[in-house]
N, C-alpha and C positions, 0 to 999 in steps of 0.2 A: 807298452808301459802307460801311454797316455790314456788308453781305454781302461786299463786296470785302475788307475787313480780316479777316473770319473765314476766308475762303478762303485769303488770304495766309498766315495763321497756320498753317493745316493743311498748306500746301505747303512751309513753310520747312524742316522736317526732311527731307522728300523731296528738296528742292533741294540741301540741304547734302550729303546722302549721294551724290547723283549727281555734284555738282561736285567733291567732295573725294576721290572714290573713287580716282582715279589721279593727282591733282594734288598731293597732300601731299608728294610727293617732290621736286617743284619744279625750276626751271630758272633760269639766270642769263644775261642778254643784255647786249650792248654794241653801240652804234651810234656811228660817228664821221663827222661831216660832212666834205665834201671839202676844206674849208679848214683842218680840224684834223688831217688826216692828213699823213704825211711826203711822199707823192708825188702828192697831189691826188685819190686814190681815195676813194670812199665805202667805209667798212668796216662790216660788220655781222656779229654773232657770236651763237652759241647753244650752251648746254650743255643737253642733253636728259636731265635727271636723273630716273631712275626706270625702271620696267619698260616699255619702249617698243619698237616695231618698229624694228630696226636695219637692215633690208634696203633697199638702194637699188633702186627700181623706176623704169624710164623709161617714161612714158606718152606714146605718140605723139600728136602733134597732126595737124591736117589740115582739109580742107573737109568740110562735112556737109550732107546733104539736109534739106529741110523735113520736119518730123515726127520726126526723130531725137530720142531721149531720152537723158538721163544718169542712170545708177543712183546712188542715194544710199544709202550704208551707214552704219549706226550705229556711231559711235566706232571708226573703222578704224585708230587709231594704236597700239593696244597688243598685239593678238593676232598671234602668229607661227605659230599652229598651225592655225587654221581660218578660213574666210571669214566676215567680219562679217555681221551681219544686214542684209538688204536692206529698207529702210524706205520707199522711195518713188522717184519719178523727177521730173525737171524737163526742159523742152525744151533741146536742145543748141543751142549757138551756131553760126552759119554757118561760122566758122573758129575753130580752137583751136591753141594752141602746145604743143609738146612740153614736158613738165615732169618733174621728179624727185620721185617719191613715196617717202615714208619715214614714220615716225611722224607728224611734222609736215612736210608737203611743203615743200621749201625753195628751189627754183630752177626757172626755165624757160629756154627757149632764147634768149629775148630779154634775159636777164640780170637779170630781176627776182628778188630773193632775199627770203625771209621767215624770220625767227627768232621764237621764241614763248616766253611764260611765262604761267602761270595765276595768277589772283588770286581767283577764285571769287565773292567779293562777297556781297551780301545775297541771301538766297533769296526775298525779296519780289518780285523781278522774274523769277523762274524761269518758263519758258514751256513747260509740258508738251505743248502742242499744236504746238510748233515742229518743223521737219524737220531743221534743220541743227545739227551740232556744229562745233567750230572747224576740225577737219581737213577737213571738207566745204567750208567757206568757202575755205580755202587752196587746195584742189584746183581749185575753180572759178575763183578769182582768178588763179592761175598759168596756167590753161588759156586764159584770155580776155583777159589784160592784157599790154600791151607796156611799160608804165611803172609805177612805184610808185604814183603818184597814181591812175592808172586802176585798178590792182588794189584799192586801198582803196575806190574808188567801186563797183566790181563786187561786192566782198564785202559792203559796206554795203547795197546794193540787194537782193542775194539774201537777206541776213539779215532785212531788213524784209519782203520779199515772202513768204518761206516760213517764217519764224519761226525763232528761235535757241533751242535747248533745252539748251544747255550752260551751265557755270558761266562767270563772268567771265574773259575772256582778253585778253591783250595780244599783238599782232603787230608786229614791227619790219619794215616793208615798204620795201625799198630798191631803187634802180637806180643807174646810174652818175652821177646828178646830185643825188639827194636821198634822205632817209629820212623816212618818216612813221610815227608811233607810233599804231597803230590799236587801240582798245579796244572791246570789245563785251560786252553781257550781254543777258538775255532781255527780251521785250516785256511780260511780266507774266502772271499765272496765268489771266486771263480772255481772253487773246488766242486767236483762231481765224483760219484763213485767210479767213473771210468777215466778220470783224469790222470791216474797213475801217481798222483801226489798224496801225501798224508793228509787226512781230514782233520787234523788237530795239531796244535803246538803244545806239547806238555813237557814237564820236567819234574824230577823228584830229587829231594835232598834228604839225607839221613840226619836225624837229630843225634848229636853225640851222646853217648851213654851217661855222661856226667853233667848234662845240661838240661835246661828247661826252655821250651818254645812256647810263645804266645802269638796268636794271630787273630786279627779282627778286621776283615773287610778291606784289606789291601794286600797285594802280592807280597810274599815274604821270602821267596826262593833266593833272590839276589843273584850273584855272579855264579855261573856254572863253571866248574873246573872240569874241562873235557879230558884232563889227564888223570882224573880220580874216579874211575868207575865203581869203586867200592862205596863211595859216598854220594854219587850223583848218577841219575839216569835221565835220559832225554829222548825226545821223539826223533823220528827219521827226518833228515834234512831240516833241522830246526832253525838253521841260520839262513836258509834260502830266501824265504819271503821277506824277512827283515832286511836282508841285504838288498833285495830287489826294490824295496820301498824306501831305501836310504836310511833306515833306522840303525844299521850296524854295518861296519866295514871289517874286512879281514885284518887281523892283527889287533883289534880292539877286544877288551874283555866283553864277554857276552852276559850282560846283566838282564836276566829274564824279567825281573821286576820292572826295571825302567823301560824296557822295550815294549812289553805287553800291558803294563799298567802304569803309564807315565803320570796320570792324574787320577788318584783315588777319589771315589765319589764321597758325597757328604760334605758337611762343613769342615773347616780346616783341621779340626782335631777329632773328627768322628771316629777314626780308627786308632790314631796314635794315643789318644787319651786313655783308652782301655789297655793298650799295650804298656804304657807308662805306669798305670795303676797296678796292674798285675805284677810286672817286674819289680815295682817298688815294694809291694807287699812280700814278694818272695826273696828279695835281696835288698833290703833297705840300706845296707852299708854302701851300696854302689851309687847312691844319690843320683838316680837317673834324671837327666834333664828333660824338660818338656820340649817336644819337637812338633813341627807341623807335618803335613801330609807328604811333602817332598823329601823329608829326611827320614832316616831309618835307624832303628836300633840294631844291635847285633842279631844275627839269625837266631841264636840261642844264648842263654846266660847261665852262669853258675849260681845256684841259690845259696843264701847264707846258711840255711839248715836243710837237712834232708826233708823232702816234701811228702806229706801224707794226703790221703783221700780227703780228710777233714779240712786240711789247708785249702784245697781247691774248692770245696763246698763253701768255705768262708769267703773266698775270693768271689765266687759266684753270687754271694749275698751282698756284695759291696755297693754302696751308694756314694762313694768318694768321701766317706766320713772322715773328719779330722783334717781334710785338706781345704785349700781355698776354694775348691770347686764343690764342696759338700752339698749334696742335693737335699739334705734334711734341714738345711739352715736358710734363713732369709725369708723375705716376703713370699717368694714363689712356693715355699714349703708350707705356707699357711700357718695357722696357730699351733698345729699339731705335728710339725716337722715331717711332713709327707713328701717323700722323694718322687712321687708319681708326677709325670708331666705328660698330659694328653697331647696327641698329635693334632695338627691342623691349626686354624686360626689365621688372622691377618697379622703379619709381623710388623714391628715398627720399621719405618722407612730406612732409618740409619743402620738397621740390623737385618735387612732383608735376606742377606746371604748367610746369616748365622742360624743357630739352633740352640735348643736346650743342651746343657752338658750331657754327654753320652756316658752314663755310668754302666757298669757291668750287669747289675741286677735290673731286669726289665719286666714291668707288668705285662707287656705284650708277648712274653716268651711262651711258646707252645709247650716245650718240654726241655729238660736238660739232663745230662748224665755225667757221672765221673766213673770211669772204668779202671779197675786195677787188674792187670794181667800178670799172673804170678808164674815164674818159671819152674817151680818145683811141683806143679800139679798138672794133670792132663787138661787140655783146653776146655773141655766141657765143664770142669769143676774150677779150674784156676782162673778162668776169665769171668770176673764178677763185675757186673755193671750196677752202679747205684743210680737208679732211674727216678726222675721226679717229673710229674705233670705240672704245667703252667709255670709261673714265675719261680725262679730258683730260691729267692729269699723267703718265700712262704710255702714252699712245697715240703713234702716228706720224701726223702730218698729211700726207695725200697730196693732190696737186692734182687737182681735178675741174672741168673747164670746162663752161660753159653749152652749148657745142656738142657735148659728148660724146654719142654715140649708143648706146653700150652699156658695161656694166661687167662684170668677170669674175663668174662664177657664185658664187664664194666671198664676194663682196660683195653679192650680190642674193638670197641664200637663207640658210637657217639657222633652226633651231628653238631658241628660248630655253629650252625645257623640258628639252632633252636635249643633253648635250655632243656637239659635232660638230667633229671635226678637219678637216673640209672647209669650215669657215666662218671667215672672217677675224675676225668679232666674238669668237669663242671664243678665238682666239689671244691677243687683247689682254686679254680677261677672265681667262684662265688666268694670264698673266704678272702682271697686277695682283694676283690672289689669292695667287700664289706669293710676291710681295714681302712679304706679311704675315709670312712666316717670319722674316725678318731685314731689316726695312724700311731701316735706315740704309745697309747695304751694297748690297742688291739695288736699291734706288731709284737709287743713284748709277750702278750698271751700266745700268739702264734709260735714264736720262737721257743717258748717253754713247752708247748704241746708237741711241736715238731721234734724236740730233743728227746721226749719220752719214747717215741717210736724208734728213732734212729739209734739211741743208746742201746735199746734192746736188740736191735738188729746187729749192731757191731759186736755185742757181747755173745750172741747166740750162733752166728753163722759158722764159726769154727767147728762146733760139734756136728752140725749137719754135714759139713764138708768131710769130716773124718768118717762118718757113716757112709757117705757116698763113695769115698775113696776106697774103703774096704771092699765094697761090692765091685767097684771098677777093677781093682787089682785081682779080684777073684774071677774076672772075666764076665761079670754080669753088668755090662755097660748100660743096658736098658734099665736094670734095677737101680743103678746109680742115678740115672736121669730121672727116674720116678721119685726118688727121695728128694732131689733138688727141686723138681717141679711142684711137689706137694708143699715144700717149704716156701717157695716163691708164691704160690697161689694162696696159701694160708695167710701170708703176710699182706699180700695185695688186698685180699678180702677184708682183713682186719683194718687196714689203712682206709680203704674206701668207706666202710661202714663207720669207722671212728671219725673220719674227717667230716662226713655229713652230719654226724651227731655234734661235732664241735662247731660246725657252721651254724646250726640252729641254736646252740648255746650262745654264740656271739650275737645272734639276732636278738635274743632275749636280754643279754647282758648289756648291750649298747643300743639304746633306743632313745629317741627324742632328746638327745644331749645328756641323757642320764647314764649312770653306771648302776646296774641292778645286780646285786650279788649277795649271796648268803642271807636272803630274806630282807635285805635293806636296799634303799636307793639313795643316790646322792647326785648332785649336779656339779661336776668338776669345773665346768666353765672354761674360760679362756685364760691364757697367760697374760699377766699385766703388761709385759713388754710389748706383746703383739697388739693389745687393745690401745696402747699409747700410739703405736706406729700407724694404726688405721684410723686414728682420730676419734676414738670412743668418746661420746658425749659432747663433741665439739660443736655440733649444730645447736644443741640445747644451750650450751654456755654462751654461744654467740648471740642467740636470741635474748637470753636473759640480760646480757650486757647491754644490748640495744634498748631493752625495755626498762633498764635500771633495776632489775630484780636481782637480789642477792641470793 
């Protein structure tokens, strides 16, 4: 025991460095049970906030021979410039499904969808001898599972068998019937493949069908009910190491969150602010109280009204407008009500541990999606992901079906280190950055342009699905996929080309403080209130007073 605690202490710093390296930029997730949505669909959503791989890659499934192996790469979710390090192999499954790979792999052809957020947790369970990071588990789960529950089981078994060497993570795993919240952290510093112990501590909890779940960078599983296997799953010997370390005793409730994530990272309200805001927008009648990182909201809540895809898109565009934390107000927002807050800088001494408010819409988001998983359609057709590159408030959400077999090159390539006019992500990133010139005016233009595309997609996708379903029911599954793929690619091409055109329109429209439109130019200038606050003309007035000049 003494030696175990000593080794744990030595590894804590290493574990925190590894787990926080790319996670501190964070993500926000939402899941809606089928009885809480407006049309009976399961909804699941993700904002991937930070420097992550934005490229949609389609990994083909198929049947495999005995002896085939799967390559495992270290942390494949962030680099867009080089191939991640190959760290090992595991045996291939006899059959695999086609899935969509991106920073955090998000969908397979059967309509299983995964969204993600990091919570890191205590470094005491960091597992340096483990093989898997979270993206590896997602890749394997999507390749091998036809349902959400099966995906959780596959990922849990793989993490236990091969060891999990990443920080604490949460995955929202959904199909057209249900959503499971899967959380995982390491098996501990002494774990080895030959130890006979499980290489991960994981648990999963089912979201009630009539509820909504929101998660953002702190564990949300809560207390595991070991007498309710219909709504909970958990790893082998999950209580053993916590009991050995004195974190839990027989007879106590086993609170996964408090045991493995006792001190969520970030400033006091880094995670809870976003949970509060999303819950407040979904159920304003419940008057949710503001809480700190040590307190927790219910695992899931009942929304005031049935939830739609558009409701979640609106939540993902939120800057805390209309609250006392509104990012578009105050001196920090500048004269043009800009919610963007850059990272870095030297903080005031009395606020050294604080941060800017953490709104849901983030300029540094790599991509986001809202997926609707409909029970009355085959997975290839019924699982429809609305996918958007870059920040969710200035993106265009394009439809992407589980049965899609290819996407345009502009959406599957691109180097984040170098500006690339042949990459869709850069079109959205450019427009989002240009909006900082004069946010109030340009953001309104962006929202109007965004709506033109999305309104068309929402109006047209039903006809395409009907055509695909007719082929599917006639046994022509490949034909159905071809119809969906053409629709997806046509729309992605339209958005890519259109958004670059829009970007150059904004460049010409907003320049040198002017608004140039319809053959005329004007100088909108600054709001009077802001000019007064920043002391407009005060140096001149002071000198005139000193010189006696009126």
